C-alpha positions as CSV (number, residue, x, y, z in Angstrom):
1,M,7.2,7.7,25.3
2,N,5.5,4.5,24.1
3,Q,2.1,5.8,25.0
4,Y,2.5,8.8,22.7
5,I,4.6,7.4,19.9
6,L,1.8,6.8,17.5
7,T,0.6,10.4,18.0
8,L,4.1,11.7,17.4
9,I,4.5,9.7,14.2
10,T,1.1,10.9,13.0
11,F,1.3,14.6,13.7
12,I,5.0,15.4,13.3
13,P,4.5,15.6,9.5
14,L,1.5,17.9,10.1
15,A,3.8,20.1,12.3
16,G,6.4,20.1,9.5
17,A,3.7,21.1,7.0
18,L,2.6,24.1,9.2
19,V,6.2,25.3,9.5
20,I,6.7,25.1,5.7
21,L,3.4,26.9,5.2
22,F,4.7,30.0,6.9
23,M,8.1,29.9,5.2
24,P,8.9,32.2,2.2
25,K,8.3,30.2,-1.0
26,E,11.7,31.4,-2.3
27,K,13.5,29.3,0.3
28,V,13.3,26.2,-2.0
29,V,16.3,24.3,-0.7
30,L,15.4,24.9,3.0
31,I,11.8,23.7,2.3
32,K,13.1,20.5,0.7
33,V,15.6,19.9,3.6
34,L,12.8,20.4,6.2
35,G,10.6,18.0,4.3
36,V,13.3,15.3,4.3
37,I,14.2,15.9,8.0
38,T,10.5,15.7,9.0
39,T,10.0,12.4,7.2
40,F,13.3,11.1,8.5
41,I,12.3,11.8,12.1
42,C,9.1,9.8,11.5
43,L,11.2,7.0,10.1
44,V,13.3,7.0,13.2
45,L,10.2,6.9,15.4
46,G,8.7,4.2,13.2
47,T,11.9,2.1,13.8
48,V,11.6,2.7,17.5
49,L,8.0,1.5,17.3
50,L,9.1,-1.6,15.5
51,I,11.8,-2.4,18.0
52,N,9.6,-1.9,21.1
53,F,6.7,-3.9,19.6
54,N,6.1,-7.2,21.4
55,P,5.2,-9.7,18.6
56,N,4.1,-12.4,21.0
57,N,1.3,-10.2,22.3
58,P,-1.7,-10.2,19.9
59,A,-3.4,-7.4,21.9
60,M,-3.2,-3.7,21.1
61,Q,0.0,-2.0,22.2
62,F,1.0,1.7,22.4
63,E,-2.6,2.6,23.1
64,Q,-3.7,6.2,23.7
65,R,-7.3,6.9,24.4
66,L,-8.8,10.4,25.0
67,Q,-12.4,11.5,25.1
68,W,-13.0,13.6,22.0
69,I,-16.8,14.1,21.3
70,P,-18.5,12.7,24.5
71,Q,-22.0,13.3,23.2
72,L,-21.4,10.7,20.5
73,N,-19.1,8.5,22.4
74,I,-16.2,9.3,20.0
75,Y,-12.7,9.0,21.3
76,Y,-9.2,9.8,20.0
77,Y,-8.1,6.2,20.2
78,M,-4.8,5.1,18.8
79,G,-3.1,1.7,19.0
80,A,-1.1,-0.8,17.0
81,D,-0.8,-4.6,16.7
82,G,0.7,-7.1,14.3
83,I,-1.6,-5.9,11.5
84,S,-0.8,-2.2,11.8
85,V,2.9,-2.0,13.0
86,P,4.5,-3.3,9.7
87,M,2.2,-1.0,7.7
88,I,3.1,2.0,9.8
89,F,6.8,1.2,9.3
90,L,6.3,0.7,5.6
91,T,4.5,4.1,5.4
92,V,7.3,6.0,7.2
93,L,10.0,4.3,5.2
94,I,8.4,4.9,1.8
95,S,7.4,8.5,2.8
96,F,11.1,9.2,3.6
97,L,12.4,7.6,0.4
98,A,9.8,9.2,-1.8
99,C,10.6,12.6,-0.1
100,L,14.2,12.2,-1.2
101,A,13.0,11.3,-4.7
102,S,11.0,14.6,-4.6
103,W,14.2,16.6,-4.6
104,G,13.8,17.3,-8.3
105,I,10.4,18.9,-7.9
106,D,10.8,22.6,-9.0
107,L,7.2,23.7,-9.5
108,R,5.4,25.3,-6.5
109,V,7.8,23.6,-4.1
110,K,6.2,25.0,-0.9
111,E,2.7,23.8,-1.8
112,Y,4.1,20.4,-2.8
113,F,5.8,19.6,0.5
114,V,2.9,21.0,2.6
115,L,0.5,18.6,0.8
116,Y,3.1,15.7,0.9
117,L,3.5,15.9,4.7
118,L,-0.3,16.3,5.2
119,L,-0.7,13.1,3.2
120,E,1.8,11.3,5.5
121,T,-0.2,12.4,8.5
122,G,-3.4,10.9,7.0
123,M,-1.7,7.6,6.1
124,V,-0.1,7.0,9.5
125,G,-3.2,8.1,11.3
126,A,-5.5,5.7,9.4
127,F,-3.2,2.8,10.2
128,S,-3.2,3.8,13.9
129,A,-6.8,4.7,14.5
130,L,-8.9,2.3,16.6
131,D,-12.1,4.5,16.5
132,L,-14.0,4.3,13.3
133,F,-14.9,8.0,13.3
134,L,-11.2,8.8,13.7
135,F,-10.3,6.3,11.1
136,Y,-12.7,7.9,8.6
137,V,-11.3,11.4,9.3
138,F,-7.8,10.2,8.5
139,W,-9.1,8.2,5.5
140,E,-10.7,11.4,4.0
141,L,-7.6,13.4,4.9
142,M,-5.5,11.3,2.5
143,L,-7.9,12.1,-0.4
144,V,-7.4,15.8,-0.7
145,P,-3.6,16.0,-0.8
146,M,-3.4,13.1,-3.3
147,Y,-5.9,14.9,-5.6
148,F,-3.8,18.0,-5.7
149,L,-0.5,16.2,-5.9
150,I,-1.7,14.4,-9.0
151,G,-3.7,17.4,-10.5
152,I,-0.9,20.0,-10.2
153,W,2.4,18.1,-10.5
154,G,1.2,15.3,-12.8
155,G,1.6,14.6,-16.5
156,P,-0.3,15.8,-19.6
157,R,-3.6,14.3,-18.5
158,K,-3.2,15.1,-14.8
159,E,-6.6,16.9,-14.4
160,Y,-8.5,13.9,-15.8
161,A,-6.5,11.4,-13.7
162,A,-6.9,13.5,-10.5
163,I,-10.7,13.9,-11.0
164,K,-11.1,10.2,-11.8
165,F,-9.1,9.2,-8.7
166,F,-11.2,11.7,-6.5
167,L,-14.6,10.5,-7.8
168,Y,-13.8,6.8,-7.4
169,T,-12.3,7.2,-4.0
170,L,-15.0,9.5,-2.8
171,T,-17.7,7.1,-4.0
172,G,-16.0,4.3,-2.0
173,S,-15.8,6.6,1.0
174,V,-19.5,7.2,1.0
175,F,-20.2,3.5,1.2
176,I,-17.6,3.2,4.0
177,L,-19.3,6.0,5.9
178,L,-22.7,4.3,5.5
179,G,-21.3,1.1,6.9
180,I,-19.6,2.9,9.8
181,L,-22.9,4.7,10.7
182,A,-24.8,1.4,10.5
183,L,-22.4,-0.3,12.9
184,Y,-22.6,2.7,15.3
185,F,-26.4,2.7,15.5
186,K,-26.7,-1.1,15.7
187,S,-24.2,-1.4,18.6
188,E,-25.3,-1.3,22.2
189,P,-24.2,1.1,23.6
190,H,-23.6,3.1,20.4
191,T,-19.9,3.1,19.8
192,F,-17.2,3.7,17.1
193,N,-14.6,1.7,19.1
194,M,-13.3,-1.0,16.8
195,L,-12.5,-3.4,19.6
196,E,-15.9,-3.1,21.2
197,L,-17.6,-3.6,17.8
198,V,-15.5,-6.8,17.3
199,S,-16.8,-8.1,20.7
200,Q,-20.4,-7.4,19.5
201,G,-20.0,-8.7,16.0
202,N,-21.5,-12.1,16.5
203,L,-24.6,-10.4,18.0
204,F,-25.4,-8.7,14.7
205,G,-28.0,-10.4,12.5
206,A,-27.1,-12.2,9.3
207,R,-28.9,-9.7,7.0
208,F,-27.4,-6.7,8.8
209,Q,-23.9,-8.2,8.5
210,W,-24.3,-8.9,4.9
211,L,-25.5,-5.4,4.0
212,V,-22.8,-3.7,6.0
213,F,-20.1,-6.0,4.7
214,L,-21.2,-5.2,1.2
215,A,-21.0,-1.4,1.8
216,L,-17.5,-1.7,3.3
217,F,-16.5,-4.1,0.6
218,L,-17.3,-1.5,-2.1
219,G,-15.3,1.1,-0.4
220,F,-12.3,-1.0,0.3
221,A,-12.4,-2.8,-3.1
222,I,-12.0,0.5,-4.9
223,K,-8.9,1.2,-2.8
224,V,-7.3,-2.2,-3.3
225,P,-8.2,-2.0,-6.3
226,V,-10.4,-5.0,-7.1
227,F,-11.6,-5.7,-10.6
228,P,-13.8,-4.1,-12.0
229,F,-13.2,-1.1,-9.7
230,H,-9.5,-0.7,-10.8
231,T,-9.8,1.7,-13.8
232,W,-8.8,4.8,-11.9
233,L,-5.4,3.2,-11.0
234,P,-3.5,3.2,-14.3
235,D,-4.5,6.8,-15.0
236,A,-3.5,8.0,-11.6
237,H,-0.2,6.1,-11.7
238,V,0.8,7.2,-15.2
239,E,0.0,10.9,-14.6
240,A,1.3,11.2,-11.1
241,P,4.8,12.5,-10.5
242,T,7.2,9.6,-9.6
243,P,7.3,10.1,-5.8
244,I,3.5,10.2,-5.6
245,S,3.2,7.1,-7.8
246,V,5.5,5.4,-5.3
247,I,3.3,6.3,-2.3
248,L,0.1,5.5,-4.2
249,A,1.4,2.0,-5.1
250,A,3.4,1.2,-1.9
251,V,1.0,2.6,0.7
252,L,-2.4,3.8,-0.4
253,L,-3.4,0.6,-2.2
254,K,-2.8,-1.2,1.1
255,F,-5.6,0.6,2.9
256,G,-8.3,-1.5,1.1
257,A,-6.8,-4.8,2.2
258,Y,-6.1,-3.3,5.6
259,G,-9.7,-2.4,5.9
260,F,-10.7,-6.1,5.4
261,Y,-8.1,-7.3,8.0
262,R,-8.9,-4.6,10.6
263,I,-12.7,-3.9,10.2
264,S,-14.7,-6.1,7.8
265,Y,-13.5,-9.5,8.8
266,P,-13.3,-9.2,12.7
267,I,-16.5,-7.2,13.1
268,L,-18.6,-9.0,10.5
269,P,-17.3,-12.6,10.5
270,D,-20.5,-14.4,9.3
271,A,-20.8,-12.0,6.3
272,A,-17.1,-12.5,5.5
273,H,-17.7,-16.3,5.2
274,R,-20.7,-15.7,2.9
275,F,-18.6,-13.4,0.6
276,V,-15.8,-16.0,0.2
277,P,-17.0,-17.3,-3.3
278,W,-17.2,-13.7,-4.6
279,M,-13.9,-12.6,-3.2
280,A,-12.2,-15.7,-4.5
281,L,-13.7,-15.1,-8.0
282,L,-12.7,-11.4,-8.1
283,A,-9.2,-12.3,-6.8
284,V,-8.7,-14.8,-9.7
285,I,-10.0,-12.4,-12.3
286,G,-7.8,-9.6,-11.0
287,I,-4.7,-11.8,-11.0
288,I,-5.1,-13.0,-14.5
289,Y,-6.6,-9.9,-16.1
290,G,-4.1,-7.6,-14.5
291,A,-1.2,-9.7,-15.7
292,F,-2.5,-10.0,-19.2
293,V,-3.1,-6.3,-19.6
294,A,0.3,-5.5,-18.1
295,M,1.9,-7.7,-20.7
296,A,0.3,-5.7,-23.5
297,Q,1.7,-2.3,-22.3
298,K,4.5,-0.4,-24.0
299,D,4.6,2.3,-21.3
300,I,6.7,0.9,-18.4
301,K,4.8,2.9,-15.8
302,K,1.4,1.7,-17.1
303,M,2.8,-1.9,-17.1
304,V,3.8,-1.5,-13.4
305,A,0.4,0.0,-12.6
306,Y,-1.5,-3.0,-14.1
307,S,0.9,-5.4,-12.4
308,S,-0.4,-3.9,-9.1
309,V,-4.0,-5.0,-10.0
310,S,-2.6,-8.5,-10.5
311,H,-0.4,-8.6,-7.4
312,M,-3.1,-7.2,-5.1
313,G,-5.3,-10.0,-6.3
314,F,-3.1,-12.4,-4.4
315,V,-4.0,-10.5,-1.2
316,L,-7.7,-11.0,-1.9
317,L,-7.1,-14.7,-2.6
318,G,-5.3,-15.1,0.8
319,L,-8.2,-13.3,2.5
320,A,-10.8,-15.6,0.7
321,A,-8.9,-18.7,1.9
322,F,-9.9,-18.2,5.5
323,T,-6.8,-20.1,6.6
324,L,-4.0,-18.9,8.9
325,T,-1.4,-19.4,6.1
326,G,-3.6,-17.6,3.6
327,F,-4.1,-14.6,5.9
328,N,-0.4,-14.5,6.6
329,G,0.4,-14.9,2.9
330,G,-2.0,-12.1,1.9
331,Y,-0.5,-9.7,4.5
332,F,3.0,-10.7,3.5
333,Q,2.0,-9.9,-0.1
334,M,0.8,-6.4,1.0
335,F,4.2,-5.6,2.5
336,S,6.2,-7.2,-0.2
337,H,4.2,-5.4,-2.9
338,G,4.8,-2.1,-1.2
339,I,8.5,-2.6,-1.2
340,L,8.8,-4.0,-4.8
341,T,6.3,-1.8,-6.6
342,G,7.6,1.3,-4.8
343,G,11.1,0.3,-6.1
344,L,9.8,-0.2,-9.6
345,F,8.2,3.2,-9.8
346,L,11.4,4.8,-8.4
347,L,13.4,3.0,-11.1
348,V,11.0,4.1,-13.8
349,G,11.4,7.7,-12.5
350,V,15.2,7.5,-12.7
351,L,15.0,6.4,-16.3
352,Y,12.4,9.0,-17.3
353,D,14.4,11.8,-15.7
354,R,17.2,10.9,-18.1
355,T,15.4,10.0,-21.3
356,H,12.0,11.7,-21.0
357,T,10.3,8.6,-22.3
358,R,8.8,5.4,-20.9
359,D,8.3,3.6,-24.2
360,L,9.8,0.1,-24.0
361,D,10.7,0.2,-27.7
362,S,12.9,3.3,-27.1
363,F,15.5,1.5,-25.0
364,G,17.9,-1.4,-25.3
365,G,21.4,-2.3,-24.1
366,L,21.4,0.0,-21.1
367,S,23.1,-2.6,-18.8
368,S,26.5,-1.8,-20.4
369,K,26.1,1.9,-19.7
370,V,24.3,1.9,-16.3
371,P,25.3,-1.3,-14.5
372,R,24.2,-0.1,-11.0
373,Y,20.8,0.7,-12.4
374,A,20.6,-2.6,-14.2
375,F,21.5,-4.5,-11.0
376,V,18.8,-2.8,-8.9
377,L,16.2,-3.1,-11.7
378,T,16.9,-6.8,-12.1
379,I,16.6,-7.6,-8.4
380,I,13.3,-5.7,-8.0
381,S,11.9,-7.1,-11.1
382,L,12.8,-10.7,-10.2
383,G,11.2,-10.1,-6.8
384,S,8.0,-9.0,-8.5
385,L,7.8,-12.1,-10.6
386,G,8.3,-14.3,-7.6
387,L,11.8,-15.6,-7.9
388,P,12.8,-17.9,-4.9
389,G,15.0,-16.1,-2.4
390,L,13.1,-12.8,-2.8
391,S,10.1,-11.5,-1.0
392,G,7.6,-12.0,-3.8
393,F,8.1,-15.7,-3.9
394,V,7.4,-16.2,-0.1
395,S,4.1,-14.2,-0.2
396,E,2.7,-15.9,-3.3
397,F,3.7,-19.4,-2.1
398,M,2.0,-18.8,1.2
399,V,-1.1,-17.6,-0.5
400,F,-1.3,-20.6,-2.8
401,F,-0.5,-23.0,0.1
402,G,-3.2,-21.4,2.3
403,A,-5.8,-21.3,-0.5
404,W,-5.2,-24.8,-1.8
405,T,-7.1,-26.6,0.9
406,V,-10.4,-24.8,0.3
407,L,-10.0,-23.1,-3.2
408,K,-8.2,-25.7,-5.4
409,A,-9.6,-24.5,-8.7
410,H,-9.0,-20.9,-7.9
411,T,-5.5,-21.7,-6.9
412,I,-4.7,-23.6,-10.0
413,I,-6.0,-20.8,-12.3
414,S,-4.2,-18.2,-10.2
415,V,-0.8,-19.9,-10.7
416,M,-1.1,-18.8,-14.4
417,G,-0.7,-15.3,-13.1
418,I,2.9,-16.0,-12.0
419,V,3.7,-17.4,-15.5
420,I,2.3,-14.3,-17.2
421,T,4.0,-12.0,-14.7
422,A,7.4,-13.7,-15.5
423,G,6.6,-13.1,-19.1
424,Y,6.1,-9.3,-19.0
425,M,8.8,-8.7,-16.4
426,L,11.4,-10.6,-18.3
427,Y,10.3,-8.9,-21.5
428,M,10.7,-5.5,-19.9
429,L,14.2,-6.4,-18.7
430,Q,15.1,-7.6,-22.1
431,R,13.8,-4.5,-23.9
432,V,15.5,-2.1,-21.4
433,L,18.8,-3.7,-20.5
434,L,19.7,-6.2,-23.2
435,G,20.4,-6.2,-26.9
436,P,22.2,-3.5,-28.9
437,L,22.5,-0.1,-27.3
438,N,20.3,2.6,-28.6
439,E,22.8,5.2,-29.7
440,K,20.4,7.9,-28.4
441,W,21.4,6.9,-24.9
442,K,25.2,6.4,-25.3
443,D,25.9,9.2,-22.8
444,I,23.2,8.3,-20.3
445,P,24.4,9.0,-16.8
446,E,24.5,6.3,-14.0
447,M,22.4,6.6,-10.9
448,N,23.6,9.2,-8.4
449,A,24.0,8.8,-4.7
450,R,20.6,10.2,-3.8
451,E,18.8,7.8,-6.2
452,L,20.8,4.9,-4.8
453,I,19.9,5.8,-1.2
454,T,16.2,5.7,-2.2
455,L,16.5,2.2,-3.7
456,I,19.1,0.3,-1.7
457,P,17.0,-0.1,1.4
458,L,14.2,-1.6,-0.7
459,V,16.6,-4.1,-2.3
460,I,17.9,-5.1,1.2
461,I,14.4,-5.6,2.6
462,T,13.4,-7.6,-0.5
463,I,16.3,-10.0,-0.1
464,V,16.2,-10.2,3.8
465,I,12.5,-11.2,4.0
466,G,12.8,-13.4,1.0
467,V,15.7,-15.4,2.5
468,Y,14.4,-15.2,6.1
469,P,10.7,-14.5,6.1
470,S,10.4,-15.0,9.8
471,V,11.6,-11.4,10.2
472,L,8.1,-10.3,9.1
473,L,6.1,-13.4,10.0
474,R,7.0,-13.3,13.7
475,L,5.5,-9.8,13.8
476,I,2.2,-10.7,12.2
477,N,1.5,-14.4,13.0
478,P,0.2,-14.0,16.7
479,T,-2.2,-11.3,15.6
480,M,-3.3,-13.3,12.5
481,T,-3.8,-16.4,14.7
482,D,-6.0,-14.3,17.0
483,L,-8.0,-13.0,14.0
484,I,-8.5,-16.5,12.6
485,V,-10.0,-17.6,15.9
486,K,-12.3,-14.7,15.9
487,V,-13.6,-15.2,12.4
488,G,-13.8,-19.0,12.6
489,G,-11.2,-19.7,10.1
490,I,-9.0,-22.8,9.6
491,M,-5.9,-22.9,11.8
492,R,-3.3,-24.0,9.2
């Protein structure tokens, strides 16, 4: 089964989408149940993948390689290592929880769940693909469902947000395609195989590496998103329905950083070194700028969206450090951000379903009426601001520790981002939970069982990897060590 497990996790959602496609649209409850069951099966298989993964082996595992287009030397090539396995697990976990959160969707339910499951296929496939052509197919597959999920089920400005998301991402995809084609024609023999390209990377000339790295950087930077390519993100987050905001923040933003770890750095190591000053500068700007803009927001959802710009800046700083601790810290931040920001968007959705507003000034004193909600919101928010004992602290500390050796000034400035983050997160908690109760919400109901089920796993993971980070680090460290050796980084 291990040989086919990645294929199963990737295409079971597609099979579920095809089944729903041929169901009568009036069977709303059955469609929702089938969607939840399909994502749950993927979560079970993702857990099996995690359990069977050997963290001490940095090589690819669960490989499946089939000839696809022999004339172009293109293969259906799937595999996973310490860089992809945690991301695959994060994807199937968030997809299941967000599918549960989609239970309240009542507009064009059939189309929603078909697109939702198609999106999951694209996400898992992109994390599993080891052929650049296959990777690009899955990368583009994610774009279309997300466009419609925002454009049909989003808020008042959904069409604008969907088109902006589509144009930004499509533009980035064009640059990625150009970089992939350049690598294919430069390699001898011509290949899209990522592992073969890694072995040939040092043979590519400096100018070629620089140009290809720049093309890939533009594509991946839009997805992260890196300042100044971030402007599509707040609009998409604010207008998207809650479950899609969760997936967008928790999973889709990770593909940009994943592209650096999987493709840009190992294949183009010399160019990666030359880009360090620019990546470090953009990381610092993103951390500080995102935090300041988040602090100025009155809409909770927009505040969380801008916080993502800031938090993903730490991933970029870890990558710029070129140290083992920095690489581990940046990846830890990717995973932690997925858990924490996914939780924040779920919590915003819970509040919006009851009050139909996201204005911070409209709340106050809710901790006395909804104590379970207050507890979960507090834990997730404190994790986001980097409180010791929670996952956000571990990831940010590792990034700073790894970057300090080579990027002292950048590290000192970036620490300000934590202070600002604490400011807007604590301000949000104060405005929502503390103070006198707004009489408008005196009868606000507490979270129900379904909502708790979507959030409790995220709280548990936040605490577990915050108290015992080795749970995650032992999965990624051997692969990161191997990557540092390949790119000529610092082994500490």
